[in-house]
N, C-alpha and C positions, 0 to 999 in steps of 0.2 A: 411914476415917480421914482427916482433913484433912491436906493437905500443909502443913507448919508455914511454909513460904516463902510461902504465900498465905492466911496466918490473917487478913488485914485487907484488904477490897477496898473501893474507892471507885467509885461508879457514876455518872457525869455524865450527867445526863439522866433524868427520872423520868416519861416518858410511857408509851406502850403498849407498849414494848419494855422499857425501862429499869426501870421499877418492878417488873414481874414478875420480871425478871432480879435486881434487888436483892434482892427478897423471897425468891427460891428460893435464892440462894447463903446468905442469912441462915437460911433453914429447914433447911439442911444443915451449919450449924454455923460458917460464917464470920462475922466481925464487919463488918457492911457500913454504910458512910456513903452515903446517896444525895444527889446533889446536883442542885439545879434552881433556875433564876432565877426561877421563879414562886414568890412567897412564900405564896399561897393553898394550892398543892400541898404546900408544905414544912411549913405549919402542920397541914394535914389529916392528912398521913402521920404526923407526930409525935403526933397524937392516936389514932393507930391506925385512920385512915379513909382512903379512897381517892377521887381526883378523876376517875377514869375508870371506865367500866362493863367488866368482865370476869369472866366466871364464877369465883367461889371466891376471886377476888383480894382481896375485902375481908376475909375470915375470916383468910387467910395473912398479910395485911398486920398485922391486929390482933395476931395470935399473936406474930410476929417483933419487932414494936414493944415489946409488953408484956414479951416476955423479955429486951428490951435488946439483941438482935442486930441491930436495923436501927434506924438514925437518919437523919433528913433534916436537910439543912443548905443554906444558899445559897452556901457556898463549900466547896472542897475540903479534904481532910484528909490528912495522911500515911497512906499505906497500902503495902501491898505489891504490890498489883495495882491498875490502873486501868482501868475499862471505859468508853468513850465511846459513848453511845447517843443522840446528838443528830440533829435533823433534816438532811436533805440535800435540800432542794427544788432545782427549777431555776429560773433566771431567765426573764424574757420571751422571750428568744431560745432558750430550751431548753437553754442551756449550764448546767452544775451550779453550784450555789452552795455552796460549801465554807467559807462564813464561820462556820457553827456549829462546824464541826470546829476550825477555826483558833482560834476564842474559847475552846473547851473545852480545846485543846492548851495555850493560853497560860496558862489558869487552874491547870492542873494542875503545870505546869513548875516553879514554886518548891518545891513539896513532893516533887519526885522526888530519889530517892537510889540508889545503886548497888545493883543486884539487883532493881530494879522491872520489873515487866511493865506495859506500856500495850497494851491491845487496842482496836481500833476496831470497833465493832459495827454502826455506821451504814452503810446500803447506800450504796455509794460508786462513782464512776467509777474506771476503771483508773488506778493511780497515786495515789489519795488517801492510801493509807496510808504511801507514801514521802514525799508531801507533809508529812503529819502529823509524821513522823519529822524532816523538815528544820525545821519549825517550832519543834519541842521542842529541837532541837540549837542552833538559833539563841539560844533563851531560856536555855539551860543549857550554855555552852561549856566549864563544868568538867566535864561528863560526856561519856562517849563513847557513840555511837549506831551500830547497825549498818549504816547507810548509809555511814559514814565511817570505820569500823574493821573489824577482824576480827571473828569470831564470839564473841570474849570482850568485848563491849562492855558498858558499864556497864548500859545501859537495853536491854530487850528490847521488840521491837515486832511485833505482829501484827494480822492482821484475821480477824475470825470473825462473818460476817454472820448475823443471825437468820434463820430459816426458819420461822416460826410462823404459825398461822392464827388471825385475830381470833375470839374465841369459844372457843378451844381452846388458848389461849397456854400455860397452866400445864401442861398435859398434854404439848404438842409440845415445850416447852423441855426437858423431860426425855427425851422417847422419840425424838425426831427425831435423825438423824445430823447432825453439825456439820462444816462445811468450815472448817479451820483453816489460814490461810496466814501463814507467818512471813516477815519480811524475810531471816531466816536460818534453818537448819534448828533451830539452838538456841532461837531464838524461838518457832517452831512447836511445839516440843516442851515448852516451858514454857507456852504458851497450852492445849495439849492437856491438861497436867497440872491446870490451873486448872479447864477445864470438866469435867474427869472427876469433880470433887467431886459434881456431880449429874446430868451427862448419861449416860442408859444406852445412847443409840444409840452409833453408831461415830464416833469423832473421825478425820476424813479429812485427813491432812496434805498440804499442797502450799505454793507460795509465795504471797505477798501478792497479786500481780498476778492469778494464776488464781483465787484465791478471790474477788476482786472481780468479775471476769468471770463466775464461776459464778453468783453471784446474780442479776446482771444477765441472764445468759442463762436461767434458770430463770423469770423474770418476764416476758422477751421472749417465750418460748415459750408462755407463757399468753396474753399479749396477741395474739399472732398467731392463736391459735385461737379467742379469743373475737371478734376482728375478722372472721375467716371466718362465725361466727355471726350477727354483726351486719349484715355486707354481705348475707348470704342472707336476713335478715328484710326488708332493704330491697327486694331483687330479689321476694321472695315477695309482698310488698305490692302492688308495681306489677302483679305477674301474676295478683293474685286468688287466692293460695294461703295457707293456714293454715301459717305456717312452723313452728309447734310440733308439728303432725301430721306434716308433712314429716320434721323431725328425729327424731321418734320412729320413723316407718317406716324412715328411713335408717340409724338406729342399730341396726336389727336385723341389718344386715350384721355379720359376726363380726369385721371389722377396721375398723369406722366408729364412731367416737365423738365425734360433733359436740356442742359445748357450747350452752347455752342463751343465745339473744341477750337483750339489755337496753337501757337508754337511753344506754349508753356504758361507760366503765370508770373506777373511781375507786380511792381508797385511796393510802396513801403510798408504794406500790411499784410495782405493775403500771402505773399512770397515769404514773409518773415515770421508773423505771429504764430502759426502752428508749431514752429520749431520751439517757442517759448513753453508751449504745453509739454512737447516730448522731452524737452531739457529737464524738466521738473518731474515728470513721471515717465522716464524711458521704457519701463517695462509694460506699463498699463496702455500708453498711446499708440497702440499697434496700427489701427486704421488711419489715424491722423499722420503718423510717419509714413505709412504706404502710400497715402495720397501726395504727401510732399516728394516723395521719391518719384512716383508717376509723373508729377508735373515738372520736378526738376530735370528729369530725363527727356522729356519732349524735344528740347532744343538740340539734343544729339541726333535724335530721329529725323529732324528736319534738315540737319546738316548732311546726313546721309543721304536723304532724298536729292538735295541739290548736287551731292557727289555723283550720284547715278545719272543725273542730268548731264553733268560736266563730262562724264565718260561717253555717253550718248552723243554729245556735240562733237567731241574729239575724234570719235569713229566715223562721223558723217563729214568731218572735216580734217582729214589727215594731214593737211599742210599746216594746222594750227597746233600751237603748244599751250599749256595752261596759263602762261603769262599773256597769252594773246586774248584770254577770254575775259569779258567785263559782265559781272552779275549786277542787275537792278534789283536793290532790296527795298522793298515799299514799306516805309515806316520803321522808326526806331523807338518810339515811345511805348510805354508798357500797356496803353489802352487807347481806343480811338478818340482823335480831336483834342488832345491834350499835349502839353510839351515836355511832360515829366518822364524822364528816362530812368528813374530810380528802380534797380532791380528788374529792367527790361530784359526779356528773353529774347525780344527782336534785336536789341542792341548788342546782346551776347553772341547771337548767331552770326550777326554781320561783323563783328569784330574777329570771330573765330574763322570765318570765310576768308578774311582778308589775311590772316595769318598763314593761312594755307598757300599764300602767294597769288589769289585771285585779285584782280582788279575789281573794286566795289563802287557802285554809284548809289549812293543813298538817297532815296527820296524821301524826306521827312519836312512836309509843309509848315509844321509848327515851331520849327526852330531856324536860326539864322546862321549858326555856325556848329561845327561838330566839336564834341567833346575831346580835350587835348589828349585824353588817354587813347585814342584810337589810332591804328596804324596809318601812315601816310598814303598808303595805296587805296585809302577811302576818300571818295570825293562827293560832297553834298551837291545833289541835283535837283532836277524838277522832272515833271511828267513828260514835258517836251523833249528834254534830253535823253529820257529813259528808252526811248525807241531805238536808240544805237546799241543798247545792251545786247549780249547774246543770249542770257538766260535771265529769267525773271522770276522774283521771289516775292510774293505778297505775305507781309509778317503782320500788318495792322490794318483793320478795316476803316481808315480814315474817309470821311466824306468825299474827299477829292478823289478817292480811288473807286468808289462805288460806281461812277458813271464812266469809268475808263474800261476801254475794251482790251482787258487782258487775255481773254480767249484767242486773240490773234496770233499769240506768239507759240512757236512750236516746242519751245524749251521754256516751261514753266512750272512752279511749285506754288499751289494756292493754299495757305494754311488757315484761311478764314472763310473759304466757301464762296466768295463774292464773284470769282471769275470761273468757278468750276461747274 
């Protein structure tokens, strides 16, 4: 039974987290307005269509839009609860960029009324929820907020970071435990009531700062373990050891579970979130920084490997020049079997190779067009057309590539170990 105090929800940001969250709330009975600054996304959603790839999301959005439970808009509306699911990238100096949160807070502020709950879902540096509260307070001095008054403030503020895996978002939104951090206990309890509408996992209540740090800690833990695997792959390459065989053997130890190396780390979380901790405590976060540096440097190592293959090919074909060479790059997404290119090392590697003057055939089965920021000497192709390339670079272990015979090629770099 829906809690009547949260019968209407406004979700700001209709990306990879916001849209599934909005659709799931709508499917469980809430009246939801999704807000996004992208008019194309708004128009598609109002037609019952989606602008992102996520299993079963298209059917869910179609159902809740058809039933009238979900509507998309380019501006907020009055609601009983607001959820902010906007990007939180970092700047060139790795300091967090909170401008999207500030813009979203400013946008919803005119619509707030006493009794409302505002939840920040965006993965954020410690203290971001308090900053959001301050921005809202500045916009609405006629209302009281939990940072400046007692536990009976007009507006309740909480942080509830998403903890889902792309490709399994709809299942994990419901099944995973949620960390719910309120600026006060009353705020946390209210947010817990909101998410209990559909969350079958446990809602674990804490304060906002701990909730923020928890999400950063989870992703930093994964980043550090990936960095170990990536560093191991570099060492093994120098020593002439097959790193995938080595890891398989080492993982037979009952207390060892080494992850698989790759071309780097991408996505909107693992490649970004550890820097939020480093930014807040630069002197203390030594291991976290080192892991980020290892993973950030892995694409350069991959490019160096490919350049060696280019030299080897030119030595074997003295009548050719670098402009005659085509490299097939298999995968642009940041992980297997999705269309998400955010912070993708595969995309960065492909772009840098093209900027060296090489012709690139990008094989990415999950997209239909290339990002406009890529150089013109990159062409989107398929597995059939890839056989004409001179050098082959496996960057993402999409399912389409696992049954493909990449070992047939004389000039090949496999960063995922499925052709090696």
